[in-house]
C-alpha positions as MATLAB code, in Angstrom:
seq = 'MAVAAATAYFRDLLAAGRAESTVRSYGMDLLRWFRFLRAAGVAWDQATRVEARDFCRWLQVTGKQPRPHWRTGDHSELAAVPAGEAYAPSVRAHSETVLRAFYDFHLDAGSGPVLNPFPLDRSRRGGRAHAHHNPMEPFRHERSGLYRPRVPDRIPRSIPDSEFNEIFAGLPSHRDRALVAFYVSTGARASELLSATLAGIDPGRQLITVVRKGTRELQQLPASTDAFVWLRLYQVEMAELIPRGRRQPLWWAARRPARPLTYHAAHRMFERVNARAGTTATLHSLRHTAAYRMAEDPALPLTDVQLVLGHALMTTTQLYLTPRKEDVIRRVLAHHAEQTRQASARARPAPAPGYRPGVLDVLFGNGTS';
ca = [
    -169.522  -39.101  -21.373;
    -169.156  -41.339  -24.648;
    -169.578  -39.219  -27.794;
    -171.919  -40.956  -30.273;
    -170.324  -39.692  -33.727;
    -167.103  -40.445  -32.553;
    -168.021  -44.180  -31.562;
    -169.014  -44.981  -34.539;
    -165.859  -43.361  -36.115;
    -163.685  -45.685  -34.098;
    -166.233  -48.915  -34.976;
    -165.320  -48.034  -38.234;
    -161.792  -47.670  -37.537;
    -161.558  -50.913  -36.016;
    -163.578  -52.525  -38.832;
    -160.740  -51.377  -41.395;
    -158.284  -53.540  -39.129;
    -156.737  -50.313  -37.340;
    -154.750  -51.134  -34.415;
    -156.013  -50.428  -30.516;
    -153.442  -47.699  -30.039;
    -154.240  -46.075  -33.157;
    -157.492  -45.544  -32.521;
    -156.531  -44.160  -29.482;
    -153.964  -41.521  -31.101;
    -157.115  -40.669  -33.114;
    -159.237  -40.317  -30.212;
    -156.786  -37.861  -28.136;
    -157.103  -35.624  -31.433;
    -160.900  -35.686  -31.322;
    -160.975  -35.173  -27.760;
    -158.744  -31.866  -28.111;
    -160.940  -30.679  -30.746;
    -164.550  -31.481  -28.723;
    -163.346  -29.402  -25.927;
    -162.022  -26.652  -28.193;
    -166.293  -26.636  -29.602;
    -167.300  -27.280  -26.516;
    -165.341  -23.856  -25.143;
    -166.732  -22.117  -28.231;
    -169.986  -23.097  -27.508;
    -170.427  -25.048  -30.926;
    -172.122  -28.721  -31.784;
    -169.498  -30.723  -33.428;
    -171.880  -30.965  -36.563;
    -172.094  -26.944  -37.005;
    -168.602  -26.639  -37.051;
    -167.354  -24.579  -40.119;
    -164.569  -23.810  -41.660;
    -164.071  -20.328  -39.276;
    -164.000  -23.382  -36.591;
    -161.388  -25.163  -38.361;
    -159.067  -22.207  -38.821;
    -159.621  -20.469  -35.294;
    -158.574  -24.319  -34.057;
    -155.436  -24.443  -36.011;
    -154.738  -21.554  -35.304;
    -154.721  -22.074  -31.243;
    -152.576  -25.183  -31.582;
    -149.815  -22.759  -33.107;
    -150.181  -20.186  -30.350;
    -151.116  -22.156  -27.127;
    -149.105  -24.881  -25.008;
    -149.156  -28.090  -23.681;
    -151.765  -27.944  -20.555;
    -150.238  -29.531  -17.527;
    -152.068  -32.372  -16.075;
    -152.060  -33.717  -12.767;
    -150.593  -36.982  -11.589;
    -152.887  -39.935  -12.334;
    -151.946  -41.131   -8.888;
    -152.455  -37.586   -6.628;
    -155.094  -36.222   -9.043;
    -153.716  -32.969   -7.439;
    -155.133  -29.812   -9.084;
    -154.408  -27.368   -7.175;
    -150.781  -26.267   -8.500;
    -152.031  -26.398  -11.855;
    -153.217  -22.640  -11.720;
    -149.960  -21.185  -11.430;
    -148.047  -23.722  -13.576;
    -147.166  -22.101  -17.234;
    -147.941  -23.349  -19.936;
    -145.808  -25.920  -22.101;
    -143.826  -26.163  -24.754;
    -145.933  -25.674  -28.322;
    -147.366  -28.359  -30.357;
    -145.003  -29.723  -32.855;
    -146.023  -29.620  -36.610;
    -146.022  -33.113  -36.992;
    -148.677  -33.298  -34.053;
    -150.763  -30.333  -35.534;
    -150.396  -31.968  -38.943;
    -151.457  -35.098  -37.600;
    -154.725  -33.683  -35.523;
    -155.360  -31.953  -39.213;
    -155.324  -35.156  -40.927;
    -157.380  -37.087  -38.380;
    -160.080  -34.251  -37.982;
    -160.311  -34.185  -41.932;
    -160.618  -37.622  -41.732;
    -163.546  -37.685  -39.129;
    -165.514  -35.516  -40.720;
    -165.071  -37.616  -44.100;
    -166.563  -40.456  -42.350;
    -169.592  -38.330  -41.187;
    -169.968  -36.542  -44.905;
    -170.534  -39.898  -46.261;
    -172.632  -41.211  -43.936;
    -175.089  -38.277  -43.494;
    -174.676  -37.741  -40.321;
    -172.682  -34.512  -40.312;
    -172.256  -31.236  -41.728;
    -172.609  -30.659  -45.398;
    -169.289  -28.869  -46.031;
    -166.386  -30.881  -44.209;
    -164.437  -27.761  -41.906;
    -161.058  -29.142  -42.954;
    -161.254  -29.058  -46.707;
    -158.525  -29.822  -48.775;
    -156.265  -27.315  -50.420;
    -157.602  -26.498  -53.918;
    -155.641  -23.769  -55.947;
    -157.119  -20.411  -56.891;
    -158.036  -21.719  -60.246;
    -160.077  -24.903  -58.648;
    -157.527  -27.484  -59.952;
    -157.103  -30.592  -58.247;
    -154.456  -31.103  -55.309;
    -150.846  -32.164  -56.296;
    -152.097  -30.932  -60.043;
    -147.927  -30.359  -60.862;
    -146.412  -33.272  -59.447;
    -143.995  -34.796  -61.369;
    -145.195  -38.202  -62.895;
    -141.548  -39.520  -62.627;
    -141.340  -39.168  -58.765;
    -143.422  -41.201  -56.002;
    -146.260  -39.257  -54.174;
    -145.509  -38.564  -50.874;
    -147.558  -40.004  -47.883;
    -149.313  -36.793  -47.138;
    -152.899  -35.071  -47.467;
    -152.754  -32.023  -48.823;
    -155.269  -30.024  -46.289;
    -155.868  -26.477  -46.677;
    -155.141  -26.238  -42.998;
    -152.150  -28.212  -42.755;
    -148.857  -26.762  -41.752;
    -145.722  -27.670  -43.610;
    -143.815  -30.632  -41.410;
    -140.146  -30.087  -41.926;
    -137.950  -33.099  -42.846;
    -136.643  -34.356  -39.452;
    -133.045  -36.330  -39.631;
    -134.044  -39.462  -37.036;
    -132.196  -38.846  -33.685;
    -129.746  -41.720  -32.348;
    -127.862  -41.732  -29.020;
    -124.683  -41.535  -29.284;
    -122.372  -44.352  -27.528;
    -120.880  -42.494  -24.475;
    -124.362  -40.925  -23.666;
    -126.066  -45.020  -24.255;
    -123.524  -46.255  -21.595;
    -124.344  -43.223  -19.426;
    -128.161  -44.067  -19.898;
    -127.583  -48.035  -19.596;
    -125.117  -47.581  -16.245;
    -127.948  -46.327  -14.829;
    -130.837  -48.295  -15.260;
    -131.738  -49.892  -11.779;
    -132.875  -53.911  -12.473;
    -132.109  -56.615  -14.730;
    -135.728  -56.350  -16.655;
    -134.663  -52.340  -17.487;
    -131.283  -53.425  -18.694;
    -133.010  -56.399  -21.053;
    -135.533  -53.907  -22.222;
    -133.104  -51.483  -23.159;
    -130.654  -54.266  -24.706;
    -133.447  -56.106  -27.013;
    -134.328  -51.717  -28.208;
    -130.958  -51.337  -29.407;
    -130.165  -54.540  -30.770;
    -133.367  -55.491  -32.211;
    -135.032  -52.246  -33.493;
    -138.315  -53.467  -32.665;
    -140.670  -50.682  -31.580;
    -141.240  -50.261  -27.898;
    -145.166  -51.459  -28.369;
    -143.523  -54.620  -30.681;
    -140.988  -55.594  -28.020;
    -143.379  -55.287  -25.306;
    -145.591  -57.749  -26.909;
    -143.401  -60.981  -26.824;
    -144.177  -63.741  -25.172;
    -142.537  -66.550  -23.341;
    -143.083  -68.608  -26.591;
    -141.420  -66.358  -28.642;
    -137.775  -66.288  -26.781;
    -135.562  -68.484  -28.897;
    -132.022  -68.245  -26.930;
    -130.209  -71.051  -29.039;
    -130.809  -69.026  -31.969;
    -130.685  -65.101  -30.639;
    -134.170  -64.932  -31.991;
    -137.250  -62.903  -30.644;
    -140.629  -62.710  -31.830;
    -142.718  -59.451  -32.043;
    -146.321  -58.916  -33.221;
    -145.589  -56.021  -36.277;
    -147.442  -52.583  -34.921;
    -149.195  -52.375  -38.625;
    -149.892  -55.569  -40.459;
    -150.198  -57.352  -36.578;
    -148.084  -60.543  -37.767;
    -145.842  -62.326  -35.902;
    -142.230  -61.325  -36.912;
    -138.368  -62.532  -35.545;
    -135.937  -60.784  -34.795;
    -132.308  -61.138  -34.291;
    -130.833  -59.478  -30.950;
    -127.319  -59.650  -29.629;
    -126.233  -62.115  -27.096;
    -126.366  -59.726  -23.914;
    -129.840  -58.991  -24.202;
    -130.370  -62.630  -23.640;
    -127.789  -62.888  -20.991;
    -129.440  -59.652  -18.818;
    -133.008  -61.543  -20.176;
    -131.951  -64.936  -18.043;
    -131.194  -62.660  -15.124;
    -134.244  -60.906  -15.190;
    -136.300  -64.334  -15.555;
    -134.225  -65.595  -12.663;
    -134.881  -62.874  -10.092;
    -138.971  -62.532  -10.958;
    -139.244  -66.522  -11.563;
    -141.427  -66.851   -8.382;
    -143.185  -63.674   -8.783;
    -144.977  -63.823  -12.357;
    -147.293  -66.349  -14.049;
    -145.964  -69.326  -15.943;
    -147.353  -70.241  -19.283;
    -145.747  -69.835  -22.851;
    -148.935  -67.804  -23.771;
    -148.076  -65.422  -20.639;
    -145.942  -61.669  -21.390;
    -142.206  -61.778  -21.355;
    -142.361  -58.350  -19.718;
    -144.126  -57.399  -15.965;
    -144.159  -54.203  -13.929;
    -142.049  -54.487  -10.693;
    -144.892  -53.094   -9.139;
    -147.530  -55.538   -6.952;
    -149.626  -57.383   -7.895;
    -147.981  -58.540  -11.242;
    -149.386  -57.071  -14.333;
    -147.983  -56.665  -17.540;
    -145.638  -54.137  -18.440;
    -147.343  -50.867  -20.506;
    -146.117  -49.279  -23.107;
    -146.134  -46.401  -20.843;
    -144.842  -47.522  -17.986;
    -141.724  -48.371  -20.066;
    -141.466  -45.380  -21.228;
    -142.029  -43.490  -18.267;
    -139.070  -45.726  -16.766;
    -136.770  -44.507  -19.419;
    -137.588  -40.891  -18.675;
    -136.187  -41.375  -14.937;
    -133.465  -42.977  -16.113;
    -132.742  -39.957  -18.524;
    -133.525  -37.638  -15.582;
    -130.654  -39.205  -13.544;
    -128.317  -39.384  -16.642;
    -129.010  -35.716  -17.621;
    -129.700  -36.766  -21.427;
    -132.931  -36.225  -23.113;
    -133.148  -39.533  -25.320;
    -136.510  -40.992  -25.787;
    -137.590  -44.772  -25.627;
    -137.832  -44.365  -29.659;
    -134.464  -42.843  -29.944;
    -133.090  -46.714  -29.125;
    -135.050  -47.393  -32.447;
    -133.154  -44.792  -34.185;
    -129.741  -46.190  -32.883;
    -130.305  -50.235  -33.796;
    -131.028  -48.429  -37.212;
    -128.283  -46.582  -37.655;
    -125.803  -49.175  -36.552;
    -127.073  -51.333  -38.633;
    -127.120  -49.610  -41.819;
    -123.390  -48.444  -41.071;
    -122.502  -52.207  -41.394;
    -121.449  -52.454  -44.871;
    -121.525  -56.122  -44.363;
    -125.148  -55.874  -43.865;
    -127.410  -54.687  -46.919;
    -129.875  -52.433  -46.687;
    -132.605  -54.432  -47.571;
    -132.081  -56.701  -44.313;
    -132.181  -53.930  -42.585;
    -135.393  -52.549  -43.641;
    -136.852  -56.288  -43.034;
    -135.671  -55.991  -39.938;
    -136.822  -52.848  -39.014;
    -140.443  -53.338  -40.707;
    -140.318  -50.237  -43.146;
    -142.812  -50.742  -46.058;
    -140.569  -49.325  -48.321;
    -136.806  -48.785  -48.707;
    -136.874  -45.072  -48.773;
    -137.972  -44.761  -45.288;
    -134.669  -47.123  -44.570;
    -132.592  -45.153  -46.508;
    -133.305  -42.038  -44.089;
    -130.630  -43.738  -41.902;
    -127.925  -43.285  -44.171;
    -128.016  -39.557  -43.225;
    -125.112  -38.048  -41.592;
    -125.942  -37.757  -38.266;
    -125.268  -34.453  -36.382;
    -122.601  -35.772  -33.970;
    -120.449  -37.375  -36.918;
    -120.729  -33.892  -39.156;
    -119.666  -31.875  -35.902;
    -116.943  -34.155  -35.514;
    -115.320  -34.090  -39.111;
    -115.920  -30.726  -39.656;
    -114.334  -29.747  -36.652;
    -111.306  -32.186  -37.972;
    -111.640  -30.261  -41.094;
    -110.437  -26.725  -39.377;
    -108.289  -27.846  -37.295;
    -106.399  -29.609  -40.307;
    -106.625  -26.293  -42.373;
    -105.351  -24.285  -39.827;
    -102.127  -26.401  -39.354;
    -101.987  -26.570  -43.452;
    -102.202  -22.556  -43.207;
     -99.441  -22.592  -40.234;
     -97.213  -24.679  -42.258;
     -97.504  -22.274  -45.429;
     -96.823  -19.136  -43.133;
     -93.138  -20.658  -41.858;
     -90.887  -21.251  -45.344;
     -88.513  -24.508  -45.529;
     -85.187  -23.924  -44.713;
     -83.028  -23.642  -47.776;
     -80.581  -27.106  -48.431;
     -77.675  -26.850  -46.125;
     -78.746  -24.984  -42.601;
     -80.254  -27.250  -39.618;
     -83.588  -26.665  -38.948;
     -82.455  -27.005  -35.075;
     -79.932  -24.285  -35.439;
     -82.961  -22.098  -36.717;
     -85.306  -23.039  -34.249;
     -82.588  -21.489  -32.010;
     -81.705  -18.544  -33.855;
     -85.417  -17.586  -34.595;
     -86.925  -18.644  -30.863;
     -88.839  -21.195  -32.110;
     -87.059  -23.887  -29.896;
     -88.225  -25.089  -26.586;
     -86.007  -23.948  -23.527;
];
């Protein structure tokens, strides 16, 4: 059942040029909030700061509820399944931001409560937010919501080469190999690569044209030779099974009848491969892997990496200059091994001039028998 208040808010978002994926993401946050209010017996336009506080607290203590598979719709086993992992701070922060913007919209339109249940954080003396901000530093792209959790700074996770090779070896089809090869060589987002059409492929120049997520503009991205080899094998394999035409999508689902490949289908494909390989990488990790590989190349300026990744700010691209966890662990372990070797060398004094080291080893039992 459609909610008129949410529908009006979505129309405003679409009029402002927000992508459909953004509207869907906002809708999932609103759906979670409306379900909470229904369980509490409170109308959305009568919610107060008490309900907002309890909702944010509920997100902290509850876990993600299990859902039935969309094909079977089996609800019989859900009662015996425990709640999943707790909501991440980033999810709770996004939810707080969406709900505050939702009530701000209806507050301006005069169709909601007089006070926003999700207010901005103010100091005890009534000062403005960021009152003590250093003017020499840029503002961060976040709102100081009263119930907004602190989101820790996370290092983008890339896939180690050994793990990536294991994942790639487990891909079942030429389409999946081509997809992963393009993801890891272009650094495109999952939805961006799926927006490519047959007209956007240029094997001679090794370019693929995608629709950028934020600006919705077309941009050509360079890709590896291997990616185009796997793509050609996929096209030959599917030549008689998919429609032809320069405006047709490049990626198609494997099931019949033929239909364009969606983000959720690509995400599920990568999850299955990870389950077989025993890894925990995500589809978005391929973008981080490509970004790290490009940022570590001294012959590639960071401004070029920024353009390829589609970052609006250089500070976002600079995150990939942060050392990766596995590299730090490897170097620190090597440091400890070197310290142990040096300590062992210092504990054994050098022989006096005139003595042969081999004779001393036999004398003190350091030689091999």
